[in-house]
TORVEXPA-978895 format. One record per residue (C-alpha): residue number from 1; residue in three letters; x, y, z. Coordinates in steps of 0.25 Angstrom, whole numbers, plus 5000, padded with zeros to 4 digits. Last residue first. Example, Ala and Ser with C-alpha at 12.3 -4.5 7.8 and 13.67 -1.06 7.14 Angstrom:
<pts>
@k=2; r=SER; X=5055; Y=4996; Z=5029 .
@k=1; r=ALA; X=5049; Y=4982; Z=5031 .
</pts>
This chain:
<pts>
@k=449; r=UNK; X=5034; Y=5008; Z=5144 .
@k=448; r=UNK; X=5023; Y=5010; Z=5134 .
@k=447; r=UNK; X=5017; Y=5022; Z=5141 .
@k=446; r=UNK; X=5031; Y=5028; Z=5142 .
@k=445; r=UNK; X=5033; Y=5027; Z=5127 .
@k=444; r=UNK; X=5019; Y=5034; Z=5124 .
@k=443; r=UNK; X=5022; Y=5046; Z=5133 .
@k=442; r=UNK; X=5036; Y=5051; Z=5129 .
@k=441; r=UNK; X=5037; Y=5051; Z=5113 .
@k=440; r=UNK; X=5023; Y=5047; Z=5109 .
@k=439; r=UNK; X=5016; Y=5056; Z=5119 .
@k=438; r=UNK; X=5026; Y=5068; Z=5117 .
@k=437; r=UNK; X=5025; Y=5067; Z=5102 .
@k=436; r=UNK; X=5010; Y=5067; Z=5103 .
@k=435; r=UNK; X=5009; Y=5079; Z=5112 .
@k=434; r=UNK; X=5018; Y=5086; Z=5102 .
@k=433; r=UNK; X=5007; Y=5082; Z=5092 .
@k=432; r=UNK; X=4996; Y=5089; Z=5100 .
@k=431; r=UNK; X=5005; Y=5102; Z=5101 .
@k=430; r=UNK; X=5007; Y=5102; Z=5086 .
@k=429; r=UNK; X=4992; Y=5100; Z=5083 .
@k=428; r=UNK; X=4989; Y=5112; Z=5092 .
@k=427; r=UNK; X=4999; Y=5120; Z=5085 .
@k=426; r=UNK; X=4993; Y=5117; Z=5072 .
@k=425; r=UNK; X=4980; Y=5122; Z=5077 .
@k=424; r=UNK; X=4985; Y=5135; Z=5082 .
@k=423; r=UNK; X=4993; Y=5138; Z=5070 .
@k=422; r=UNK; X=4980; Y=5136; Z=5061 .
@k=421; r=UNK; X=4971; Y=5145; Z=5070 .
@k=420; r=UNK; X=4982; Y=5155; Z=5070 .
@k=419; r=UNK; X=4983; Y=5155; Z=5055 .
@k=418; r=UNK; X=4968; Y=5156; Z=5053 .
@k=417; r=UNK; X=4967; Y=5168; Z=5063 .
@k=416; r=UNK; X=4978; Y=5175; Z=5057 .
@k=415; r=UNK; X=4974; Y=5174; Z=5042 .
@k=414; r=UNK; X=4969; Y=5188; Z=5040 .
@k=413; r=UNK; X=4968; Y=5193; Z=5026 .
@k=412; r=UNK; X=4958; Y=5204; Z=5031 .
@k=411; r=UNK; X=4947; Y=5199; Z=5022 .
@k=410; r=UNK; X=4951; Y=5185; Z=5022 .
@k=409; r=UNK; X=4949; Y=5184; Z=5037 .
@k=408; r=UNK; X=4954; Y=5170; Z=5039 .
@k=407; r=UNK; X=4948; Y=5162; Z=5051 .
@k=406; r=UNK; X=4937; Y=5156; Z=5043 .
@k=405; r=UNK; X=4947; Y=5150; Z=5034 .
@k=404; r=UNK; X=4955; Y=5145; Z=5045 .
@k=403; r=UNK; X=4943; Y=5137; Z=5050 .
@k=402; r=UNK; X=4941; Y=5131; Z=5036 .
@k=401; r=UNK; X=4956; Y=5128; Z=5036 .
@k=400; r=UNK; X=4956; Y=5120; Z=5049 .
@k=399; r=UNK; X=4943; Y=5112; Z=5049 .
@k=398; r=UNK; X=4946; Y=5101; Z=5039 .
@k=397; r=UNK; X=4961; Y=5100; Z=5042 .
@k=396; r=UNK; X=4958; Y=5097; Z=5057 .
@k=395; r=UNK; X=4948; Y=5087; Z=5053 .
@k=394; r=UNK; X=4958; Y=5080; Z=5043 .
@k=393; r=UNK; X=4969; Y=5081; Z=5054 .
@k=392; r=UNK; X=4960; Y=5072; Z=5062 .
@k=391; r=UNK; X=4954; Y=5063; Z=5051 .
@k=390; r=UNK; X=4969; Y=5060; Z=5047 .
@k=389; r=UNK; X=4971; Y=5053; Z=5060 .
@k=388; r=UNK; X=4960; Y=5043; Z=5057 .
@k=387; r=UNK; X=4965; Y=5040; Z=5043 .
@k=386; r=UNK; X=4979; Y=5038; Z=5048 .
@k=385; r=UNK; X=4974; Y=5028; Z=5059 .
@k=384; r=UNK; X=4966; Y=5021; Z=5048 .
@k=383; r=UNK; X=4978; Y=5020; Z=5038 .
@k=382; r=UNK; X=4988; Y=5016; Z=5048 .
@k=381; r=UNK; X=4980; Y=5006; Z=5056 .
@k=380; r=UNK; X=4983; Y=4994; Z=5047 .
@k=379; r=UNK; X=4998; Y=4996; Z=5047 .
@k=378; r=UNK; X=4999; Y=4993; Z=5061 .
@k=377; r=UNK; X=5000; Y=5000; Z=5075 .
@k=376; r=UNK; X=4997; Y=5014; Z=5071 .
@k=375; r=UNK; X=5004; Y=5026; Z=5079 .
@k=374; r=UNK; X=5015; Y=5028; Z=5069 .
@k=373; r=UNK; X=5005; Y=5030; Z=5057 .
@k=372; r=UNK; X=5000; Y=5042; Z=5065 .
@k=371; r=UNK; X=5013; Y=5049; Z=5066 .
@k=370; r=UNK; X=5017; Y=5045; Z=5051 .
@k=369; r=UNK; X=5004; Y=5052; Z=5046 .
@k=368; r=UNK; X=5005; Y=5064; Z=5057 .
@k=367; r=UNK; X=5019; Y=5067; Z=5051 .
@k=366; r=UNK; X=5014; Y=5072; Z=5037 .
@k=365; r=UNK; X=5005; Y=5084; Z=5039 .
@k=364; r=UNK; X=5013; Y=5090; Z=5051 .
@k=363; r=UNK; X=5026; Y=5088; Z=5043 .
@k=362; r=UNK; X=5020; Y=5096; Z=5031 .
@k=361; r=UNK; X=5015; Y=5107; Z=5041 .
@k=360; r=UNK; X=5030; Y=5110; Z=5045 .
@k=359; r=UNK; X=5035; Y=5111; Z=5030 .
@k=358; r=UNK; X=5023; Y=5118; Z=5024 .
@k=357; r=UNK; X=5024; Y=5128; Z=5036 .
@k=356; r=UNK; X=5039; Y=5131; Z=5034 .
@k=355; r=UNK; X=5038; Y=5133; Z=5019 .
@k=354; r=UNK; X=5024; Y=5140; Z=5019 .
@k=353; r=UNK; X=5029; Y=5150; Z=5030 .
@k=352; r=UNK; X=5042; Y=5153; Z=5023 .
@k=351; r=UNK; X=5034; Y=5156; Z=5010 .
@k=350; r=UNK; X=5024; Y=5164; Z=5018 .
@k=349; r=UNK; X=5035; Y=5172; Z=5024 .
@k=348; r=UNK; X=5041; Y=5175; Z=5011 .
@k=347; r=UNK; X=5027; Y=5179; Z=5005 .
@k=346; r=UNK; X=5025; Y=5189; Z=5016 .
@k=345; r=UNK; X=5013; Y=5190; Z=5027 .
@k=344; r=UNK; X=5018; Y=5180; Z=5037 .
@k=343; r=UNK; X=5014; Y=5184; Z=5052 .
@k=342; r=UNK; X=5002; Y=5174; Z=5053 .
@k=341; r=UNK; X=5011; Y=5163; Z=5047 .
@k=340; r=UNK; X=5019; Y=5163; Z=5060 .
@k=339; r=UNK; X=5007; Y=5156; Z=5066 .
@k=338; r=UNK; X=5007; Y=5145; Z=5055 .
@k=337; r=UNK; X=5022; Y=5143; Z=5057 .
@k=336; r=UNK; X=5021; Y=5141; Z=5071 .
@k=335; r=UNK; X=5010; Y=5130; Z=5069 .
@k=334; r=UNK; X=5018; Y=5123; Z=5059 .
@k=333; r=UNK; X=5030; Y=5123; Z=5069 .
@k=332; r=UNK; X=5021; Y=5116; Z=5079 .
@k=331; r=UNK; X=5016; Y=5106; Z=5069 .
@k=330; r=UNK; X=5031; Y=5103; Z=5065 .
@k=329; r=UNK; X=5035; Y=5100; Z=5079 .
@k=328; r=UNK; X=5023; Y=5091; Z=5082 .
@k=327; r=UNK; X=5025; Y=5083; Z=5069 .
@k=326; r=UNK; X=5040; Y=5081; Z=5072 .
@k=325; r=UNK; X=5037; Y=5077; Z=5086 .
@k=324; r=UNK; X=5026; Y=5067; Z=5082 .
@k=323; r=UNK; X=5033; Y=5061; Z=5070 .
@k=322; r=UNK; X=5045; Y=5055; Z=5077 .
@k=321; r=UNK; X=5060; Y=5059; Z=5078 .
@k=320; r=UNK; X=5066; Y=5052; Z=5066 .
@k=319; r=UNK; X=5054; Y=5048; Z=5057 .
@k=318; r=UNK; X=5048; Y=5061; Z=5061 .
@k=317; r=UNK; X=5060; Y=5069; Z=5056 .
@k=316; r=UNK; X=5060; Y=5062; Z=5042 .
@k=315; r=UNK; X=5045; Y=5065; Z=5042 .
@k=314; r=UNK; X=5047; Y=5079; Z=5045 .
@k=313; r=UNK; X=5055; Y=5080; Z=5032 .
@k=312; r=UNK; X=5045; Y=5074; Z=5023 .
@k=311; r=UNK; X=5032; Y=5081; Z=5026 .
@k=310; r=UNK; X=5038; Y=5095; Z=5029 .
@k=309; r=UNK; X=5045; Y=5094; Z=5015 .
@k=308; r=UNK; X=5032; Y=5092; Z=5008 .
@k=307; r=UNK; X=5026; Y=5104; Z=5017 .
@k=306; r=UNK; X=5036; Y=5113; Z=5011 .
@k=305; r=UNK; X=5031; Y=5110; Z=4997 .
@k=304; r=UNK; X=5017; Y=5113; Z=5003 .
@k=303; r=UNK; X=5020; Y=5126; Z=5009 .
@k=302; r=UNK; X=5027; Y=5130; Z=4996 .
@k=301; r=UNK; X=5015; Y=5126; Z=4988 .
@k=300; r=UNK; X=5006; Y=5134; Z=4997 .
@k=299; r=UNK; X=5015; Y=5146; Z=4995 .
@k=298; r=UNK; X=5015; Y=5144; Z=4980 .
@k=297; r=UNK; X=5000; Y=5148; Z=4980 .
@k=296; r=UNK; X=5004; Y=5161; Z=4987 .
@k=295; r=UNK; X=5015; Y=5164; Z=4977 .
@k=294; r=UNK; X=5005; Y=5163; Z=4965 .
@k=293; r=UNK; X=4995; Y=5172; Z=4971 .
@k=292; r=UNK; X=5004; Y=5183; Z=4976 .
@k=291; r=UNK; X=5007; Y=5185; Z=4990 .
@k=290; r=UNK; X=5000; Y=5196; Z=4997 .
@k=289; r=UNK; X=5003; Y=5191; Z=5011 .
@k=288; r=UNK; X=4989; Y=5190; Z=5017 .
@k=287; r=UNK; X=4980; Y=5188; Z=5005 .
@k=286; r=UNK; X=4989; Y=5180; Z=4995 .
@k=285; r=UNK; X=4997; Y=5173; Z=5005 .
@k=284; r=UNK; X=4986; Y=5170; Z=5014 .
@k=283; r=UNK; X=4978; Y=5165; Z=5002 .
@k=282; r=UNK; X=4989; Y=5155; Z=4999 .
@k=281; r=UNK; X=4993; Y=5151; Z=5013 .
@k=280; r=UNK; X=4978; Y=5148; Z=5017 .
@k=279; r=UNK; X=4976; Y=5133; Z=5014 .
@k=278; r=UNK; X=4990; Y=5128; Z=5017 .
@k=277; r=UNK; X=4991; Y=5137; Z=5029 .
@k=276; r=UNK; X=4978; Y=5131; Z=5035 .
@k=275; r=UNK; X=4983; Y=5117; Z=5033 .
@k=274; r=UNK; X=4989; Y=5115; Z=5047 .
@k=273; r=UNK; X=4978; Y=5122; Z=5055 .
@k=272; r=UNK; X=4968; Y=5111; Z=5058 .
@k=271; r=UNK; X=4978; Y=5100; Z=5055 .
@k=270; r=UNK; X=4985; Y=5103; Z=5068 .
@k=269; r=UNK; X=4973; Y=5100; Z=5077 .
@k=268; r=UNK; X=4969; Y=5087; Z=5070 .
@k=267; r=UNK; X=4983; Y=5081; Z=5068 .
@k=266; r=UNK; X=4986; Y=5084; Z=5082 .
@k=265; r=UNK; X=4974; Y=5076; Z=5087 .
@k=264; r=UNK; X=4978; Y=5065; Z=5077 .
@k=263; r=UNK; X=4991; Y=5064; Z=5084 .
@k=262; r=UNK; X=4986; Y=5064; Z=5098 .
@k=261; r=UNK; X=4976; Y=5053; Z=5096 .
@k=260; r=UNK; X=4986; Y=5044; Z=5088 .
@k=259; r=UNK; X=4997; Y=5046; Z=5099 .
@k=258; r=UNK; X=4986; Y=5041; Z=5109 .
@k=257; r=UNK; X=4983; Y=5029; Z=5102 .
@k=256; r=UNK; X=4969; Y=5024; Z=5106 .
@k=255; r=UNK; X=4963; Y=5033; Z=5096 .
@k=254; r=UNK; X=4969; Y=5024; Z=5085 .
@k=253; r=UNK; X=4962; Y=5012; Z=5091 .
@k=252; r=UNK; X=4949; Y=5018; Z=5085 .
@k=251; r=UNK; X=4953; Y=5014; Z=5071 .
@k=250; r=UNK; X=4943; Y=5022; Z=5063 .
@k=249; r=UNK; X=4939; Y=5018; Z=5049 .
@k=248; r=UNK; X=4938; Y=5003; Z=5054 .
@k=247; r=UNK; X=4946; Y=4992; Z=5047 .
@k=246; r=UNK; X=4940; Y=4980; Z=5041 .
@k=245; r=UNK; X=4952; Y=4971; Z=5036 .
@k=244; r=UNK; X=4955; Y=4974; Z=5022 .
@k=243; r=UNK; X=4970; Y=4977; Z=5025 .
@k=242; r=UNK; X=4974; Y=4962; Z=5026 .
@k=241; r=UNK; X=4968; Y=4959; Z=5012 .
@k=240; r=UNK; X=4974; Y=4973; Z=5007 .
@k=239; r=UNK; X=4988; Y=4970; Z=5010 .
@k=238; r=UNK; X=4995; Y=4981; Z=5018 .
@k=237; r=UNK; X=5007; Y=4987; Z=5012 .
@k=236; r=UNK; X=4999; Y=4997; Z=5003 .
@k=235; r=UNK; X=5004; Y=5000; Z=4989 .
@k=234; r=UNK; X=5005; Y=5014; Z=4982 .
@k=233; r=UNK; X=5011; Y=5014; Z=4968 .
@k=232; r=UNK; X=4999; Y=5015; Z=4958 .
@k=231; r=UNK; X=4989; Y=5023; Z=4967 .
@k=230; r=UNK; X=5000; Y=5033; Z=4970 .
@k=229; r=UNK; X=5003; Y=5035; Z=4955 .
@k=228; r=UNK; X=4988; Y=5037; Z=4952 .
@k=227; r=UNK; X=4988; Y=5048; Z=4963 .
@k=226; r=UNK; X=4999; Y=5056; Z=4955 .
@k=225; r=UNK; X=4991; Y=5056; Z=4942 .
@k=224; r=UNK; X=4978; Y=5059; Z=4948 .
@k=223; r=UNK; X=4983; Y=5070; Z=4957 .
@k=222; r=UNK; X=4990; Y=5077; Z=4945 .
@k=221; r=UNK; X=4977; Y=5076; Z=4937 .
@k=220; r=UNK; X=4969; Y=5082; Z=4948 .
@k=219; r=UNK; X=4979; Y=5094; Z=4949 .
@k=218; r=UNK; X=4977; Y=5096; Z=4934 .
@k=217; r=UNK; X=4962; Y=5096; Z=4937 .
@k=216; r=UNK; X=4963; Y=5108; Z=4947 .
@k=215; r=UNK; X=4972; Y=5116; Z=4938 .
@k=214; r=UNK; X=4962; Y=5113; Z=4926 .
@k=213; r=UNK; X=4950; Y=5118; Z=4934 .
@k=212; r=UNK; X=4957; Y=5130; Z=4940 .
@k=211; r=UNK; X=4962; Y=5137; Z=4928 .
@k=210; r=UNK; X=4972; Y=5132; Z=4918 .
@k=209; r=UNK; X=4982; Y=5144; Z=4919 .
@k=208; r=UNK; X=4978; Y=5150; Z=4933 .
@k=207; r=UNK; X=4975; Y=5137; Z=4939 .
@k=206; r=UNK; X=4988; Y=5130; Z=4933 .
@k=205; r=UNK; X=4999; Y=5136; Z=4941 .
@k=204; r=UNK; X=4992; Y=5137; Z=4955 .
@k=203; r=UNK; X=4985; Y=5123; Z=4954 .
@k=202; r=UNK; X=4998; Y=5116; Z=4950 .
@k=201; r=UNK; X=5006; Y=5124; Z=4960 .
@k=200; r=UNK; X=4996; Y=5120; Z=4971 .
@k=199; r=UNK; X=4996; Y=5106; Z=4966 .
@k=198; r=UNK; X=5011; Y=5104; Z=4966 .
@k=197; r=UNK; X=5013; Y=5110; Z=4980 .
@k=196; r=UNK; X=5001; Y=5102; Z=4985 .
@k=195; r=UNK; X=5006; Y=5089; Z=4980 .
@k=194; r=UNK; X=5020; Y=5091; Z=4986 .
@k=193; r=UNK; X=5014; Y=5094; Z=4999 .
@k=192; r=UNK; X=5005; Y=5082; Z=4999 .
@k=191; r=UNK; X=5016; Y=5073; Z=4994 .
@k=190; r=UNK; X=5024; Y=5077; Z=5006 .
@k=189; r=UNK; X=5015; Y=5068; Z=5014 .
@k=188; r=UNK; X=5021; Y=5056; Z=5007 .
@k=187; r=UNK; X=5035; Y=5061; Z=5010 .
@k=186; r=UNK; X=5031; Y=5063; Z=5025 .
@k=185; r=UNK; X=5024; Y=5050; Z=5025 .
@k=184; r=UNK; X=5037; Y=5043; Z=5021 .
@k=183; r=UNK; X=5046; Y=5051; Z=5031 .
@k=182; r=UNK; X=5036; Y=5049; Z=5043 .
@k=181; r=UNK; X=5036; Y=5034; Z=5040 .
@k=180; r=UNK; X=5051; Y=5031; Z=5038 .
@k=179; r=UNK; X=5052; Y=5022; Z=5050 .
@k=178; r=UNK; X=5038; Y=5016; Z=5048 .
@k=177; r=UNK; X=5035; Y=5016; Z=5033 .
@k=176; r=UNK; X=5027; Y=5008; Z=5023 .
@k=175; r=UNK; X=5014; Y=5009; Z=5031 .
@k=174; r=UNK; X=5014; Y=5024; Z=5032 .
@k=173; r=UNK; X=5015; Y=5025; Z=5017 .
@k=172; r=UNK; X=5001; Y=5019; Z=5016 .
@k=171; r=UNK; X=4994; Y=5027; Z=5026 .
@k=170; r=UNK; X=5000; Y=5041; Z=5021 .
@k=169; r=UNK; X=4997; Y=5040; Z=5006 .
@k=168; r=UNK; X=4985; Y=5030; Z=5008 .
@k=167; r=UNK; X=4978; Y=5041; Z=5016 .
@k=166; r=UNK; X=4979; Y=5052; Z=5006 .
@k=165; r=UNK; X=4973; Y=5046; Z=4994 .
@k=164; r=UNK; X=4959; Y=5044; Z=4999 .
@k=163; r=UNK; X=4960; Y=5058; Z=5006 .
@k=162; r=UNK; X=4964; Y=5065; Z=4993 .
@k=161; r=UNK; X=4952; Y=5059; Z=4986 .
@k=160; r=UNK; X=4942; Y=5063; Z=4997 .
@k=159; r=UNK; X=4947; Y=5077; Z=4998 .
@k=158; r=UNK; X=4947; Y=5079; Z=4983 .
@k=157; r=UNK; X=4932; Y=5075; Z=4983 .
@k=156; r=UNK; X=4928; Y=5083; Z=4995 .
@k=155; r=UNK; X=4935; Y=5096; Z=4995 .
@k=154; r=UNK; X=4939; Y=5097; Z=4980 .
@k=153; r=UNK; X=4927; Y=5092; Z=4973 .
@k=152; r=UNK; X=4916; Y=5094; Z=4984 .
@k=151; r=UNK; X=4921; Y=5107; Z=4990 .
@k=150; r=UNK; X=4925; Y=5113; Z=4976 .
@k=149; r=UNK; X=4911; Y=5110; Z=4971 .
@k=148; r=UNK; X=4904; Y=5116; Z=4984 .
@k=147; r=UNK; X=4912; Y=5128; Z=4981 .
@k=146; r=UNK; X=4908; Y=5130; Z=4967 .
@k=145; r=UNK; X=4916; Y=5130; Z=4954 .
@k=144; r=UNK; X=4922; Y=5116; Z=4953 .
@k=143; r=UNK; X=4927; Y=5110; Z=4940 .
@k=142; r=UNK; X=4942; Y=5108; Z=4944 .
@k=141; r=UNK; X=4937; Y=5103; Z=4958 .
@k=140; r=UNK; X=4931; Y=5091; Z=4950 .
@k=139; r=UNK; X=4944; Y=5087; Z=4945 .
@k=138; r=UNK; X=4950; Y=5089; Z=4958 .
@k=137; r=UNK; X=4940; Y=5080; Z=4965 .
@k=136; r=UNK; X=4941; Y=5069; Z=4954 .
@k=135; r=UNK; X=4956; Y=5069; Z=4956 .
@k=134; r=UNK; X=4954; Y=5067; Z=4971 .
@k=133; r=UNK; X=4943; Y=5057; Z=4971 .
@k=132; r=UNK; X=4949; Y=5048; Z=4960 .
@k=131; r=UNK; X=4963; Y=5048; Z=4967 .
@k=130; r=UNK; X=4956; Y=5046; Z=4981 .
@k=129; r=UNK; X=4949; Y=5033; Z=4975 .
@k=128; r=UNK; X=4962; Y=5028; Z=4969 .
@k=127; r=UNK; X=4971; Y=5031; Z=4982 .
@k=126; r=UNK; X=4960; Y=5025; Z=4992 .
@k=125; r=UNK; X=4958; Y=5013; Z=4983 .
@k=124; r=UNK; X=4973; Y=5010; Z=4982 .
@k=123; r=UNK; X=4974; Y=5011; Z=4998 .
@k=122; r=UNK; X=4963; Y=5001; Z=5000 .
@k=121; r=UNK; X=4971; Y=4992; Z=5009 .
@k=120; r=UNK; X=4962; Y=4991; Z=5021 .
@k=119; r=UNK; X=4970; Y=5000; Z=5029 .
@k=118; r=UNK; X=4969; Y=5010; Z=5017 .
@k=117; r=UNK; X=4954; Y=5009; Z=5018 .
@k=116; r=UNK; X=4955; Y=5011; Z=5033 .
@k=115; r=UNK; X=4963; Y=5024; Z=5032 .
@k=114; r=UNK; X=4955; Y=5029; Z=5020 .
@k=113; r=UNK; X=4942; Y=5031; Z=5028 .
@k=112; r=UNK; X=4948; Y=5039; Z=5039 .
@k=111; r=UNK; X=4958; Y=5044; Z=5030 .
@k=110; r=UNK; X=4948; Y=5051; Z=5022 .
@k=109; r=UNK; X=4948; Y=5062; Z=5033 .
@k=108; r=UNK; X=4962; Y=5067; Z=5028 .
@k=107; r=UNK; X=4958; Y=5070; Z=5014 .
@k=106; r=UNK; X=4944; Y=5073; Z=5017 .
@k=105; r=UNK; X=4949; Y=5084; Z=5027 .
@k=104; r=UNK; X=4959; Y=5089; Z=5016 .
@k=103; r=UNK; X=4948; Y=5091; Z=5006 .
@k=102; r=UNK; X=4938; Y=5096; Z=5017 .
@k=101; r=UNK; X=4949; Y=5106; Z=5020 .
@k=100; r=UNK; X=4951; Y=5111; Z=5006 .
@k=99; r=UNK; X=4937; Y=5113; Z=5003 .
@k=98; r=UNK; X=4934; Y=5119; Z=5016 .
@k=97; r=UNK; X=4945; Y=5130; Z=5013 .
@k=96; r=UNK; X=4935; Y=5136; Z=5003 .
@k=95; r=UNK; X=4925; Y=5138; Z=5014 .
@k=94; r=UNK; X=4935; Y=5145; Z=5023 .
@k=93; r=UNK; X=4940; Y=5154; Z=5012 .
@k=92; r=UNK; X=4926; Y=5159; Z=5010 .
@k=91; r=UNK; X=4919; Y=5156; Z=4997 .
@k=90; r=UNK; X=4916; Y=5167; Z=4986 .
@k=89; r=UNK; X=4930; Y=5165; Z=4980 .
@k=88; r=UNK; X=4927; Y=5150; Z=4977 .
@k=87; r=UNK; X=4932; Y=5149; Z=4963 .
@k=86; r=UNK; X=4942; Y=5160; Z=4963 .
@k=85; r=UNK; X=4949; Y=5168; Z=4974 .
@k=84; r=UNK; X=4946; Y=5158; Z=4986 .
@k=83; r=UNK; X=4946; Y=5146; Z=4977 .
@k=82; r=UNK; X=4960; Y=5149; Z=4972 .
@k=81; r=UNK; X=4965; Y=5151; Z=4986 .
@k=80; r=UNK; X=4958; Y=5138; Z=4990 .
@k=79; r=UNK; X=4964; Y=5130; Z=4979 .
@k=78; r=UNK; X=4978; Y=5134; Z=4982 .
@k=77; r=UNK; X=4976; Y=5131; Z=4997 .
@k=76; r=UNK; X=4970; Y=5117; Z=4992 .
@k=75; r=UNK; X=4983; Y=5112; Z=4988 .
@k=74; r=UNK; X=4986; Y=5106; Z=5001 .
@k=73; r=UNK; X=4974; Y=5096; Z=4999 .
@k=72; r=UNK; X=4979; Y=5093; Z=4985 .
@k=71; r=UNK; X=4993; Y=5089; Z=4990 .
@k=70; r=UNK; X=4987; Y=5083; Z=5002 .
@k=69; r=UNK; X=4980; Y=5072; Z=4993 .
@k=68; r=UNK; X=4987; Y=5072; Z=4980 .
@k=67; r=UNK; X=5002; Y=5073; Z=4984 .
@k=66; r=UNK; X=4998; Y=5065; Z=4996 .
@k=65; r=UNK; X=4995; Y=5053; Z=4987 .
@k=64; r=UNK; X=5007; Y=5056; Z=4979 .
@k=63; r=UNK; X=5016; Y=5055; Z=4991 .
@k=62; r=UNK; X=5009; Y=5042; Z=4994 .
@k=61; r=UNK; X=5013; Y=5036; Z=4981 .
@k=60; r=UNK; X=5028; Y=5041; Z=4984 .
@k=59; r=UNK; X=5027; Y=5035; Z=4998 .
@k=58; r=UNK; X=5022; Y=5022; Z=4993 .
@k=57; r=UNK; X=5034; Y=5022; Z=4983 .
@k=56; r=UNK; X=5043; Y=5024; Z=4996 .
@k=55; r=UNK; X=5037; Y=5011; Z=5002 .
@k=54; r=UNK; X=5039; Y=5003; Z=4988 .
@k=53; r=UNK; X=5053; Y=5008; Z=4986 .
@k=52; r=UNK; X=5059; Y=5005; Z=5000 .
@k=51; r=UNK; X=5056; Y=5012; Z=5013 .
@k=50; r=UNK; X=5050; Y=5009; Z=5027 .
@k=49; r=UNK; X=5046; Y=4995; Z=5023 .
@k=48; r=UNK; X=5037; Y=4992; Z=5035 .
@k=47; r=UNK; X=5039; Y=4978; Z=5039 .
@k=46; r=UNK; X=5026; Y=4975; Z=5047 .
@k=45; r=UNK; X=5018; Y=4974; Z=5035 .
@k=44; r=UNK; X=5026; Y=4964; Z=5028 .
@k=43; r=UNK; X=5031; Y=4968; Z=5015 .
@k=42; r=UNK; X=5021; Y=4967; Z=5003 .
@k=41; r=UNK; X=5018; Y=4953; Z=4997 .
@k=40; r=UNK; X=5023; Y=4950; Z=4983 .
@k=39; r=UNK; X=5036; Y=4943; Z=4988 .
@k=38; r=UNK; X=5028; Y=4934; Z=4997 .
@k=37; r=UNK; X=5020; Y=4930; Z=4986 .
@k=36; r=UNK; X=5032; Y=4926; Z=4977 .
@k=35; r=UNK; X=5038; Y=4919; Z=4989 .
@k=34; r=UNK; X=5025; Y=4910; Z=4991 .
@k=33; r=UNK; X=5026; Y=4907; Z=4976 .
@k=32; r=UNK; X=5040; Y=4903; Z=4977 .
@k=31; r=UNK; X=5036; Y=4894; Z=4989 .
@k=30; r=UNK; X=5025; Y=4887; Z=4981 .
@k=29; r=UNK; X=5035; Y=4884; Z=4970 .
@k=28; r=UNK; X=5045; Y=4877; Z=4979 .
@k=27; r=UNK; X=5058; Y=4883; Z=4982 .
@k=26; r=UNK; X=5072; Y=4877; Z=4979 .
@k=25; r=UNK; X=5082; Y=4882; Z=4989 .
@k=24; r=UNK; X=5092; Y=4893; Z=4990 .
@k=23; r=UNK; X=5083; Y=4905; Z=4987 .
@k=22; r=UNK; X=5072; Y=4900; Z=4997 .
@k=21; r=UNK; X=5082; Y=4899; Z=5008 .
@k=20; r=UNK; X=5088; Y=4913; Z=5006 .
@k=19; r=UNK; X=5074; Y=4919; Z=5005 .
@k=18; r=UNK; X=5070; Y=4912; Z=5018 .
@k=17; r=UNK; X=5083; Y=4917; Z=5025 .
@k=16; r=UNK; X=5080; Y=4932; Z=5020 .
@k=15; r=UNK; X=5066; Y=4931; Z=5026 .
@k=14; r=UNK; X=5053; Y=4932; Z=5018 .
@k=13; r=UNK; X=5042; Y=4941; Z=5022 .
@k=12; r=UNK; X=5029; Y=4939; Z=5029 .
@k=11; r=UNK; X=5017; Y=4947; Z=5026 .
@k=10; r=UNK; X=5006; Y=4954; Z=5035 .
@k=9; r=UNK; X=5014; Y=4958; Z=5047 .
@k=8; r=UNK; X=5004; Y=4968; Z=5054 .
@k=7; r=UNK; X=5003; Y=4958; Z=5066 .
@k=6; r=UNK; X=5017; Y=4962; Z=5070 .
@k=5; r=UNK; X=5013; Y=4976; Z=5073 .
@k=4; r=UNK; X=5018; Y=4987; Z=5065 .
@k=3; r=UNK; X=5028; Y=4997; Z=5070 .
@k=2; r=UNK; X=5025; Y=5012; Z=5074 .
@k=1; r=UNK; X=5034; Y=5023; Z=5072 .
</pts>
């Protein structure tokens, strides 16, 4: 993991000797006032906490931000199935998937703007604005009846809101940890899985009883309550007056970093196919494996629940062995599971697939965050570099599911071409990340010596 440059020190702390001296001698009133001010200031920027109540409180707040960003995005598979058989049954699967992929794309691509805003200290504004857009979008979705209305409300409005709250969740936590960064970001990313499990169950249980409008509104109310908690407890380590210095939307120095270039290439390729199983597992189970409607929805919840563990446990391994090798290994395993999906046509097989793929793909989602953060030279770059990196996996996410939708032959329940497409792109991302591991482990150390 990277360490911060000396010039990143923003505050000076008292030494034990100084404290002992001040306690044993009379201190003037100005000195007392100075000590009061020092106590109120945050820790020095070059002394990363790596733990403590305040640092882990940020992890909890970020967990809730992930809960309502990726948690809602990962629930779209449930919405897509409902739309295909109800509200938008006259639209193609590919057309409907554009709502979810645009939603996810905006979540990710917003980092390009949100990154510099975070670096300038506007993390609270990002969370507050995102909360308004996300909740408003869900409420408007509950009133929609036409395709363009769903696209605007759920695709654009919810996507922008989710993007505004997503970046602070990863960028802020990364500034509180270095030695435990992968674990902290893994716990944070697990919020997305937990959120999608809860929201999928809420939607499935309430939609038949209360109808689509109120099921969607209740999801919006849950999001509002949990996002307000994050807004209340999250704090940035960078003082706003220092962070207000002008910063470009794009830090071109990132592209001078070979590891950064390799990593974002892998992110783009892998994310083309990574979320295809999350979008299509429900309809695949119903049409290809004759699974009941109730159980097919729970397959998505199972996949997301396993993804929560996949975002935490690999983080522990990454802190010990390094994020690139764990990331590359999990990506290859994810691809193998996707190819095996072709032969699965029973409920038991789909349950096993959902558990294993959820776990491995969870690590693929969370580990790029700590990997990118380790390439930065100081705190001021974290938000911008992450925002730039997210643009690459956002582009992959945007095009992957609509392409898969065109490859699915719904008349014959034939998913083979879509599954092969997903597996091939995930393999490609894994190979690129193996190249990253080779570079940072063997080539880069030699170039420095």
